C-alpha positions, 0 to 999 in steps of 0.5 A: 784117751787124752784131753784138756778142760774144763770145756766151759772155760775156753779152748780144749782138746780131746784125742786118742793115742795108740802105739801107732797113731795119735788123733786130736780134736780142737775145740777150734775145729782143727784135727790132727792125725800122726802116723807115729811110725812114719813121724814119731816127732809129730812134725807133719799132720796127715789128717788131710791126706786122702790115704789116711781117711779110713784110719781118721774115720776109725780113730774119730768113731772111737774117740766119739764113743770114749766121750760117752761109754762107761765101765769095761766096754770102754776097754774094748779096742778093735785094730785101726785100719792102716792107711791106703797108698 
């Protein structure tokens, strides 16, 4: 998990980074999703690409879980679904 803060003092973001994916949610409502295998320099977010909808939903759900979890359960990880062509 990656994040900035404090959230009370202005703009912030929270996200996840895996070997293949980077998913970020900004306090402004903007979302970013990068397929680091295809775009290692993060030049083009695929967040709005319908082919990545399942991947995006899986990462968003995992981020939501991590925001409130504590202990060893936070270390459990399930594979992220690949995009659909």
